[in-house]
N, C-alpha and C positions, 0 to 999 in steps of 0.2 A: 934345371930342376932344383939346384941348390939355391937359386935366387927365389924361387917360389917358397921354399922351406924357410928361408931367412925372412921373407916378408910376412909369412904366417906367424913366426915367433915374435917378430917385432910388433905386429898388431896385437897379439895376445898380451905382450908385456905392457904396451901402451894402455890397453883396456884395464889391466890390473892396477897400473899406477893411477889412472883416473879414478878408479873406484877407491883406492886408498886415500887419494887426496880428498875426495868427497867425504869419506868417513871421518877425516880428521879436521876438516875445515867447517866453519859455521857460516851459514847463510844469514845475512842481515836483512831483517824486515824493512820495508821501504819507509813507511810513515812513522815518525817518532811520536811517542806519548808525551804530551807537554803538561806539566803541573807547576804551580807555584810551590814555594817551600811549605806553606801551610797546608796545601792539598796533597803533597807528595805522600806515597805510601811510607809508613814508618817502620814496618817490620815485615817479616816473611809472610805473615797472614794477610797483610795488605798488598804485597807485591804479587803473591801467587794468583789470586783471582783476576787481577788486571792482566797479567801475562797470559794466563789461560784464555781469557776472553779475547785478547788480541790474536792468539794463535788460532782459535776456533773461527775467528772472523775472516782470516786470510787464507787458512789452509783447510783442506777437506780430508776426511778419513782419519781424523785424529782420535786415537784410542788411549793415549797416555801422554802426560806432560810432566817432566821433572825439571824444577827450577833450581839453579844454583845462585844463591844470593847471600851476600854479606850484610848483616843487619843494618849497618850504617852507611851503605853505599849511596842511598838516595836522599834520605832525610837531611835537609840542611845543606846539601852540597850542590851549589849552583853550577850548571853546565850540563853537558851531555854524558849519559851513562849507558852502558850496555849490559843487559841482563841475559846471560846464557841459559838456554833451556834445551833439554833433550826431549824431542818429540817423537813419539812412536805412532806411525800411520799405517793404514791398511795398504798392502802392496798393490791392491787392485786399482788404486787411484793414482799410482806413480808411473812414470815412464818405464818402458821395458828395460832400459839399461840400468835402472836402479833396482829392479826386481831381483837381480842376482844377489843382492845383499839381504834379501828377505829371510826371516826365520819364523819359527812357529812359537807363538806366545803361550801363556798358561791355559788358555781356553781353546787352543787349536786354530788360531787365525794366522794367516800369512801377513806379517808386519815388517816394516823397515824403520830403523831408528835413525833420526837426523838431528843435527845440531843447528839451532837458530839463535840469533842475537836480536833481542828486542830493545830498540833504542828508547831512552827516556831523556827528556829535556826539562831541567829544573830551572825555573825563573826565580829571581830574587823577590823576597817579601820584606817589606819595610817593617821591621819589628818595633820600631819606635812609634808607629801610628796605629798599631793594633789595639783593639779595645781591651779594657780590663778583663781579667780572668781568661784571656785567650792563652792557650798553651804555649804559643810562640812569642807572646809579648815580651818585651825587653825586661831584664831583671835589675836595671839600674835603680839604686836607692837614692832618694833626694838627699842632698841637693845636686847629685851628679846628673849630668845631661846625657841623654841617649843620642849617639851619632850613628846613623845608618851607613853601612858599607855594603859592597857587592857580595851578597851571600851571608852577611853577618852584621854585627853592630859592636860598638864599644861604648864605654862609659867614661865621661870626662868631668873632672872637677871644675866648678865655675871659678871665674876670677872675682876677687873681692877688692873693694876700694880700701884706701888707707883707713877710712872711717869704718865704723861698725855698720856693715851692710852685707847681706847674704846674696844679693842679686848680682849676676855677672854684669860687668861694665860693657858699654858700647863705645869703643874707642873711635877716634877720628882717624881719617886716612893718613894725616901727617904727624900722628903721634909718634914720638921717639921712644916712649916708655914701652919696652917689650912686654910688660905685664898687662898692658891694656891694648895691645895692638892686634889681638886675635878677634876675628869675627866668627860667630857660630853660624852654621848654615841654617836655613829655615827648616821648619818641621816637615818631614817627608823627603828631604833632599839626601842625596848620597854623595859622600866625600871621596876624594881620590887620595893617593899616597902623599901628595904635596901638603895636604892639610896636616898630616901627622908629622911631617918634617918641620913645618912651622911651629907646631905645638911643642915639639921637642926642644926647639930653640928658645922658647920663652923662659924667663926667669920668674920663678914662683916662690912665694913665701910658704911657711908651714901651714897657713890657713887655706892655701890653694892647691894642696896636694893631699893624697890619702894619709890616714894616720900612720905613724911610724911603727906601729906594733902589729904583728901578724895576728894577735888575738882580737884586734879591733877591725882590721881591714886586710884584704888581699892587695897585692901590688903595692906594698907599703911605700909611702913617700913618693909615689908616682902620680903624675897628673892625669893619667888615663889607664885603661886596661889594654890599650893597643900594644902589642908586643909582649904582653904579660900573660893574658888569658888565652886559651886555645882559640884559633881563628874561627872554627865552626861553633857558633854560639848555642846551637841547640843540643849539644851533647851534655851529658850530666856534669862532667867536670867543668865545662865552659859556663854552664848556668850557675854552678856553685861559686865559680871564680867571680863572675860579674855581680851576682847578688851579694857577695861578701865585700865588694869594693865600696868603702865608706869614705866620703869626704867630710871634712869638719864643717860644722854648722855654727855660724856666728851666734853666740848666745845672746848678744845684745841687739841683734837685728830686729827682734820682735819680743813683745812682752810674753808671748807664748813660749819662748825659748829660754826664759830665765824666771826665777821666782823672786826677783827684787820687788820690794814694795814700791808703791807709787811715790812715796816720799824719798826713796833711795835712788842712787844713780848706779847703773850697770856699767862696769868697766871690764873690758876684755883683756885677758892676760895674753902675754906674748906667745906662749906655747899652748896650742890646743890639745896636746897629748896628755896633759895632766888631768887628773880626775875632776878637779874644779877649775875650769879654765876661765872663770870670770869671778868677780866679786861685787858685792853690793855695799856702797859707801853711803853712810848717813851724813846729812849736812851738819854744819857746825851748830852746836848747842843741842843736838839730839843724841839719844843713846839707843842702841839696839844693833842687831846683826844685819839689818837692812832687808832681810827676807820676809816674804809674805807670811802672815800667820796662817797656819794650817788648822782649820776648824776641827775641834775634837782632839787635836794632838798638842799644839802649842798652847801654852798658858797665855792668858791675857797679858799683853805687854805692860808690865809695871816696873820699869827699871828704877832702881833706887840707889841713892848714894848716901853715904854716911853724912853725919852732921856737917862734914866739911863741904858738902855740895859737889865734890869732884870724884872722890874714891867710890867706886861701885861697891855695893854691899856684896857679901858672900852669896846671897841668894841670887843676885843679878848675875854674878859670874857663873854660878852653878847652872843657870838656865841660859847660858850663852848670850847674855845681855838681852834676852827676850827677842822676839821677832819684831819686825817693822822698825820704824824709827820714832821714838817717843821722847818727849821731854822728861827727864828723870825727876823723881820726887825724893824728898828726904825721908828715909825709912826709920821710924822710931823703933822698929823691931830688929834693927840691925844688931846682931849679937845675941838675939833671943834664942833660947834652945829650940831645936827643931821639933815640930809637932809629930807625934807618933801615929795618930789616926789616919786612915785613908782619906785622901783629898782634904787634909787639914793643913792650914797654914797659920802663920802668926798674923793676927789682925789687930787693928788699933781700935780701941773702943772710943766712945764719944769723949771720954775723959783722957784720951791719948795714952791709954794703958795697953801694952801689947798682951795678947792672949791667943790661944789656938782656936781656930774656927774653920768652918767649911769654906773652901775656896769658891770663887764666883761660879755660878751655874749649878751648885750643889746645895742641898739642904740637909739638915740633920734629921736622921730617922732613928727611932728608938732601938730598932733591931739592927739595921744595916749601916748605921752611922751616916756619913756624908754620901748622899746618893744624888743622881741626876734628877733634878726636879721636873724637867721637861721630857715627856715620852718621845720615843723615836718617831720619825716621820716616814711613812711608807708612800711610795709612788708606783703605780702600776706600769709595768713594761708593756709595750705594744698597745698603747692607748692613744692613738693619733688624734682623736677628737676630744680627749679629756673628759668624756662622759662616763668613764668606767664601763663601757660597753664594747664587747668584741663581737663583730658581726661576721658570721661564717655562712656558707651555703652547703646544701646537701652534697656529699661527696668529699668535703674538705676534712682535714685531720686537725684535731685540737692539739696544739702544742703548748705545754705549760711554760709560760714566760716568767712567772713569779713576779716579784716586786723588787724595787730598789729601796734600801733602808738608809735614811739620812738621820744621823744623830750628831748634833754639834757638840755634845758633851758625852761622848762614849765613855763607858766605865767597864769595870772588870766583872761585874756580876753576870752570872749565867742567864741568858735569855733564850727562849725557844720560839721558833716560827712554825706554825701549823697551817697546813693547807687542807681545806675541807670542801668536798663537792656535794651539791644538792642532789645529784643523781649518780648512780654508778657510771663511771666513764666507759663508753663503748670501746671495744677492741677494733682498731682499724678506723675506717672512715665513718663520718656521721651521716646517717640515713634518715633520721626522724626530724621533722620540722618542730620547732619549739624553742625553749630556752632553759638554761640552768644557771646556777650561781656558783662562784668559787670564792670562799672566804679565806683570807690571809690574817692570821692572828699571831701577835707577838705578846708574850707574857711579861709583864712588869709588876711583880707582886708588891713593890714598894710605892706604887703610884695608885691613884684612885681615879677611874677604875683600874683594876689590876691587869688590864690588857689593852692592846691597841689592835683594832680590826679594820680591814679594808675588804670591800666586796667587789668582785668583777661579775658583770652580767654578760653571759654568752648567749647570743641569739643565732639560731640556725634557720636560715631563710630557704624558701622553696626554690627549686630549679625546674626547668622544663625538661623532664626526662626524655621527652619525645624528640628533642633537638640536640641532645648531647653528642659528643664525639665518642662513638662506641670504642674506637681503637684506644683512645686515651683512658677511658673509664674501665676498660677490660682489665688493666693492671691496677688502676687506682681504686676503683670502687665498683666491681662488677655487679653488685646487687642492684645498682641503680639503672642498669641497662634494661630497657623495656623488653619484655618477652612476648611480644605480640606475634600472632600467626600471620605474618605478612604474606606468605605464599597463598593463603586463602583469602587475602584482601582485607585483613583486619587493620584498623587504623588506631594508632596510639593517640590518646587524648590526655593532655596534662590536667592534673587535679592538684589542689593545694596539698602539698606534702606527699603526693603519690601520683599515680597515673592509672588509667584504665584502657582497655582495648575494646574497640567497638567493631562489630562485624558489619560488613556492607549490606546493602539491600539484598533481599532474596536469600539471606543466609541467617543462621541462628547459632548460638553458642556464646561462651564468655569471651572469645577472641584471643585467648592466651594459647601458647604452644601446647599441643596435646601432650599429656603425661607430665606437665610441669608441676613442681611442688615447691612449697616454701616452708619445709619442715625444719630447716636448719635453725639452731638457736640464734635468736636476735633478728631473724629474717623478717622483713616488713612485707606483709601480704598486700598486694595492690588492690585498689578498689575494683569490685566486680569480679574478682577471681573466684571461679567455681569449679576448681579441680582441673582446669586446663582442658577444655573441650574443643578449643579451636573454633573455626567457623565452618559450618557444614551447610551445603546448599540444600535448602528446604523448598525451593520453588518447583512446583510440579509443572511439567511441560503441558502445553495446550495443543490440541489437535483440532484442525478445521478441515472438514470435508470439502472437496472441490468436485463439481459435476453434479449430475442428477441424484437426488435422494428423495423419494425412492428411485431405484434403478429398475426399469421395466424391460423384460424380455417377452417378445410376442412370438407365438407359435400357433400353427393351425390346430384347431380343436379336433381330437379324435372322435369319430362318430360313424365310421363306415361311409359307404356311398349313399348319396341321397339325390334322387332325380328331381325333375321339375314337379312331378306329381307326388313326390315324397312317398313313393311306394317302397318301403324298406321295413325290415324288422329291427327292433331296438335291443335285441337280446345281447348283442355284442358291444354296444356302445359303452356301457359301464366298464366291461373288462378291458376294452381298448384304452379307455381313458385312464383307468387305474394303472395299466401296464406302462402307459406313457409317463404318467406323473411320478412314478416311483424313481425315475432316472433324473428328475429335475435337479435334486440336491447334489447328486454326483457330478452332473454336468456343470453346475455353477461352481462347485469346488474345483473341478478340473480347470475351468477357465481362469479362476483366481490364481491357481498355482502356475499355469502356463504363462500367464501375462503378469504375474506378480501383482495382481489386483488392478492392472491398467484397464481391463475390460469394463470395470464398474463405472468408469467415468467417460468412456468413449461415446461420442455423439456423431451425428452426421457431419457437423461442421468440424469436429476435432476427432478424426477417425483413427489416428495413430498416436495416442498419448503414451508418455512414459509412466512408469509406476509412481514416480514422485509427483506427477502432475495431478494425481487424483486426491492428494491429501497434502495439507500444509501443517507442519508441526514445528513449534519453536519453544525455546526455553529461555526465560528471562533470568539472566545472571548479573552479578555486579560488574562483569566485564562487557555486558551488552547482551543483545539478543543472539542466541545460538540457533541456527537452522537445523532441525532434526528431521526434516522431511524424508530424507533418504534412509533414516533409521526406523521408520514406522513399520511395524509388523502387522500384516493383514492376516487375521485368523480365519478358521474354517467357518463357513456359514452355519448358523443355528436356525433350524426350522421353527417358524412361529405358527404357521398354519399350512394348509395343503398347498397353497400357491404363494406363500410369503416366507422369506428368510431374512435373517439379520446377520450382517457381516461385521465382526468387531475389528477396530483399529486400536493398537496399543503402541506405546513408545516409552522408553526409560532413558533418562539422562545419565551423564557420567557419574553423578552422585548417587544414583540408584533411585531417584524419585520417579515414580510411575504416574503417567498421565491418566486422567479419567478416561475410561474406555468410551470411544465414540462409535456409534453403530450406523451402518448404512442399510436401509431396507432394500430388499430385492424382491420384485414381484414378477410372477410369470402370468402373462395374459394369454389365455386360450381364445383364439379368434375363430368364429364360425364362418365358413365360406358363404353360407346362405345369407348371413347378415350383410356381408359385403355386396352380394348380388342384389339384395333388396335395396340397399342404399344407393348402389349404382343406378338401378332402375328409377328410383325416386329422383335422383339428380338429373337424369336425362329427361324425365317428364317435365321437371321444373324448367329446364332450358328450352324445351319445346314450347311450353306455355309462354315463356318470355319472348321467344321469337315470333309467335303469333301475335302477341300483344304489341310488339314493336312494329310489326308490319301494318297494323290497323290504326296506330296512333301517329299523329303528325309529329314531325321532328321537333325536338326541344328548341326553343329559341337560343340564339347564340349568347353564350354567357361571357361575362367579362374574363379577360385573360387571367389565368392563375399561375403565378410564378412559383412553381414547386422545385425543390432542389433536385429531386431524382428524375424530373421530366418524364414521368410515366404517363401513358395514355390509358384511358379508362373505357370500359365497355359501355355500350349504349344503354344497357340495363341500369347503369349507375348514373345516368344523365340527370335525373331529377334530384337525386341526393347531392350530386356535385354542384348543381346550380344553387340549391338551397345553402349549401356550405359556402359557396363563393359570395352569396349575399351577406354572409357573416364574416367575410374576409378571411376564410380559412381554407386550407387545402387538405381534404381528407386523403388518407392513405389506405390502401387495401390491407386488410388484416391478414397476416400470415400466421397460421397456427403452428405452434412449436411441435416438433416431432416428439419431444420428450414429455408433452403434456398428456396426462392420463385421461381416459374417457370417463364419463360420469358413471357408467356401469361398473368399471373397475373400482372407482372410489366408493361406490355403494357396497361392493363386495368387501372391500377393506374395512369399511365402517361396520358391516354386519359381523365380520370375524372378531371384532373387539368385544361383541356382546354374546355371540352364539358360538357353540363348538364348530370346528371346521367341517365335521361330517354333516351337521344340520344345514350349514350355509351352502355346502355343495349340493345337498338335496334340493334346497329352495331354488338355487340357481338353475339346477337341471330342470326342475319342474317349470320354472318360468321360461326357460329356453324352449322346452317342448311345447308349451302353450303358445308362445310367440310363433314358433315354427308352424304350429297348426293353423293359427290365424293367417299367416302369410300364404301357406299352401292353399288354404281354403279360398283366399282372395284370388290367387292365381288360377285356381280351378274354375271359378265362376267367370273370370275374365276371359279365359281362353276357350272354354268348352260351352259356355252358356251364351255367348255372343254370336252374331252372324259370321259366315265363313271368312269374309274378308278381314274381320277384326283381329282374329288371332294372328293372321299373317302380318298385319301392320305392327301389332304389339311384339311379335317375335323379332321383326327387324329392329325395332327400337331397342328391344332388350339386347339383341346382339351388339348393337352399336354402343350401348351403355357398358357392357362387359369389356369391350375392346378398349374403352377409355379408362377403365379402372383396374385392369389386371396388369401387373408388372412381373416379369420373369427375369431372373438374374442369370447372366451368361458370362462367366469370366473369360471364355475363349474369344468373346467379341470385344473385350476391353481394348486390345491392341488396335482393332479396326476402328475404334471410336475416334482416335486421334486424327485419322485421315478422312473422317466422314462427318458431315454436318448433321446435327440432331434433327433438323427439319427436312433432310433429304429423304425422299421415299425409297423404300427398300423393296426387295423382291421376296421377302420372307413372309408372305401372307399378310401384308399390311402392317408389319411391326416396324417400330422406330427404336433406335438405340440411343439412350441418354448418356450422359457423361460418366455414369457409374457402371456401365456395362449391362444395364437392364434393357430388356426388350419391351417396348410399349406398343399397345394396340393403336393402330392408325384409326383416326376418327372417320375416315372415308371407307365404307365397305368395299371389299374387293370383288364381291359377287352379289347375286340377288339375295334379298333377305330370306331367311328361312324361319321355320316354325319355332326353333329353339336354338340356344347357344351351343355351338359345337365345342366340346372340351377335349375331343380326341381328333386330331388331324392326321393326315397321312405322314407328316414328318415328325410329329410329336404325339405318338400314341399314348404316352404315359405322363401327361402333364400333372395329374394329381395322383397317379399310381405310385406305390412304393418303389424306390430305387435304391441301389446299393449305397449311393452317396446322398445328396440332397438336391434341391432345385438348382442350387448354384452350380452344380456340375453337369446338368443336363444340357441339351442343345435345343433350346426353344426356338420355334419358328412361328409363334403366334397362333391365332385361330384361323382355321381354314373353313370356308363355307362350302357345303356340298349341295348338289342339285336337290331340289325339293321332290319328295315322293308324292304319290297321289294323295296320301292322307294329310299332306301339309307339313310333315315333320322331316327334318333333315336326317338323312341316313348317316350314321356314324360308323366309321371303319376303324377298327382297332384290333390288335392281336389279342387273343385270349390271355388273361392274367388272373392269378389268384390274388384277390384283394386282401386276403388274410395272411399273405406272406410276410414274415417278420424280418427285420434287419437288426443288426447288432451295433450299428453306428450310433453315436450320441445324438440326442435330440437338439441340444442347444450348444453351439460352438462359437468361438469368437468370430466376429464379422470384420472383414477388411474395410467395409464402408463405415463401421461404427454404429450401425443401427442396433447392435446388440443381439441379433438373432440370425440363425441360419436354420432353415427348416429341412426336415427329412421325413421320411415316412414314419409314422408312429408305431408301425407294426414291428415288434421286436421278437426275437426268437428266445 
């Protein structure tokens, strides 16, 4: 038992020690961040984002990072460095054994604090080869030479030859002179410690080491800064030390380093630390100090000697023997009293008499005395072409460069320089194209004219605002950034001195950002700006109807029952027709709503269209054509006449542009069954005549072969026409009438409705129909009742056959049977055949003996034309059934009694699955 207890406490102590070790040790990140000295972070603000980015890259759940950093740990220190940071992470992303150290932070999260070390590797940068103005470029001052070291650099004084030379010597390998035995490494090379050992062993003169005064150089009297200045050259003290290291420059190495005249000889003194470490010596027979004459400062060199020709005069001694080296002349004024006027000296007249006069370069003025006779010379600064023209561009800033004034004979009188601008100088950048002038004037009242003037021409040239760098100009000159409404497709077009914004096709507006203004003082209004209206889409959508227009719905015309003898009363016809017609508009509206308008373009060939198939709508935009077909709104039908409606189509694009309303005409055709019956009889009679004609006429001769693509065979009745066509090398095709083509009668009705009121047209049509019915019934009456007994029987059979070939009844219950049955297979349904759409068609072969009249009521279909609760499409048709003839020659018709005036509440016109646009039901409504 005690062993278990001891093991428990040991495990607990071990876990506590591990947690304590983890809390006091820092984990080192694997990959080091490598920088050169010039790229390395320079302070805490540079280290912090780098460390945080590295921590976030390799760790997850970081919520806080605290970096401990000494400001100079990285910058300039070559090698590897570790930056410690305290990272606070969510406890949920850490292992379970570390979650015990979790604590709750300020916002209630479970977090754990960990220590990490981020490694940095700093590579050496050769400060000696960095370009000018680089912050890490070496600070060696000429003639000192920069020598790169690992992580730093030092400055070395060059070696000088015994003669006057400032260039370092290139010694030979076997030279025994230590002063010339050092070779300097090539530019970009890094030296080792042996180089400094050899340098220290060299013997150098005072001209080959730094100045011996701390006021003139650091590391006094030393050949280099190595061992003198701090090793890390990028610290402030190190840069001050190296930049203050000055090596002597031989004054006689170049004429630029001394002011000896051309006729004098420069001689270097032994000690370079004295103020004047060289002297200018005139050759034998010349007099002067040997220095170049300074224009406007030194007098014209006129050294004079007394009458002895050797002793310089007091004036010559006073002026330090004059500048340059000149052959002295004998001065007759030697000993003459000094002249008191400004710029007056003793002059010798033509008679060799000394007197006071203006010194050379001055003339006597009545007011000012001896004055400079030549006006000052001005020269424009920043005039590279010398044409006194400064060329700038829009967005540049004008900086006043002023002028340089050159006056060989400067004097003490007060002069003023005035700068005048031809236009008020703009504040900030230049935005307007054009030019202005700057006049520089120096007043010289003692000259004629009394001033000297120089003019600078400043030209401001146009820039292409449409192609500028917006990021650069945002701070430099934001007013030049184009303000075009690019989101609406506006295009920036450059103009001379400005720009304009052009809207794309199918839009309008000024093209500038909406709400933009240029009311600020000095603001330049771009060309075409009109208040900032942007680019608005102004293109109206276009609607194109697809499918039949007008759309026709066919329905049986209400008129009660009418027999062959047309024995009926017409009192109820008008009421039935009016009762039926008042529901047409509601039925059309219901079909449009239920099918979203798809019914209006349904045809036999395309029986199940989508709503978007009935109309095409598009909008032309600058981005291309946009299809709006699915957004077209189909409105409610508007009645134009009793049997005609108009259905509106509208659409609106995203910009709110409304298309012109497009209308589809909808027509309801009321079909009279008697008309169908008469037409069927006429067709059958025509076929019978053709059959008789064919049987009595010899066969047509064999025609040449006709290669027709569809390979159709033609009837015998078309033989003559085919032969004639083949003689003309053509292949006639049978004409198939379109189901959607309107009859001539309907077109006549539509034409009449455009001139007469709907009620008048209805009356005319009704009277015409009654009259036509009368003529037809009268003809039938004479045909069947005025002829011999056998004639009505023959005509009745012919009539029965015609009706069977022209009557079609729809039966959706038979649709499924159609797939397994051939359309030409005889059926047992009273001579009916079923087509591909589920319609029952009358067989052309009579199933029984001919009867006196067509039987419209059979034993299985007693209500073919009677009102039903639904429509024809829901009945169970079985065709026409022939019944045995009675003694009077008429077929007996068996049917159950029914009230022909029973009304139904179902709709008259409903969408058809076949696409013919109609479905009929009884017109009798309650």
